[in-house]
N, C-alpha and C positions, 0 to 999 in steps of 0.2 A: 530507422524504422522504429515506431513505438509498438510495444507489445500489449495485447489485451490484458488488462488487470496487472500490468507490469511483469508478467511472467512469459518466459520464452517458450514457444511451442514450435517444434520442428514442422516445416511445411510437408503437406501430404502429396503435392504435385507441383510441377514446374508451372510458372505463370506465363512462360513464353509459348507462342503459338506452335512453333516447330519443335519444342522440347517435350520429350515424353518420359523424362527421368522421374523415378520415384525414390531414389536414394540420394541423400544430401550429406555433405560434410560441413561441420561448423568451422568457420574461420575465426578462432578466438582472438587472434591478434588484431582483427578489425572491429571487435566488439567494444561497445562503449558501456562502461559500468557506472552506476550511480550509487551513492550512499542512501540507504533506507533503514527505517527503524519502525517497529510497531510499538506503540505505547498504549496503555490502558488508562483512560480518564474516568473519574468518578464525580458524580454531582456533589455539590457542597450541601451539607445539611444546614437548613435554616429554620427559623422559628415557624414557618408556614407549613412545613412537611409534617406528616403524621408521625407521632413518636413510635419508635420501635420498627419503623420501616427501613429495610435495607436500601442504601443509596444505589441508584442505577449506575452501571458502568458501560463504557463504549470503547471499543478498540479502534485506534486511529493509526494510520500509516503516514509517517512523515518522510520527506525525501530531501536530499541535497543539503542545503544550509540549515534546515530545521533539525537535523539529526543531532542528538546530544545537546539540545538547546534548553531542556528543562530536566529537573530531577524530581524524584518522588516528594510530594508535599507542595510543590509549586502550584499556584493558582494560575490557570491558563485560559485564554479565550481561543476557541477553534472555529475557523471558518472553512468550509469545504463542501464536498459532495458526499452524501450519505448513500451507501450501497448495502444491499443485503445479500449475503452469500448462502 
């Protein structure tokens, strides 16, 4: 099962028709974990930007094989879905 926003949230009720349970136990041995990392990217200053303006930054969440794939100072191209929280 995929979790909303990648975060685990305990169920509030059973999805079965005959089940009326409201307490649940997490089975950690059957859970699948993935590597994830949050990185902060910053726009590159170029000649067309206004002098003295602070470069904009954006927080990006990378998963699985993209974790630890860049270091501070690297120039990267990011393609993905933008969400506001």
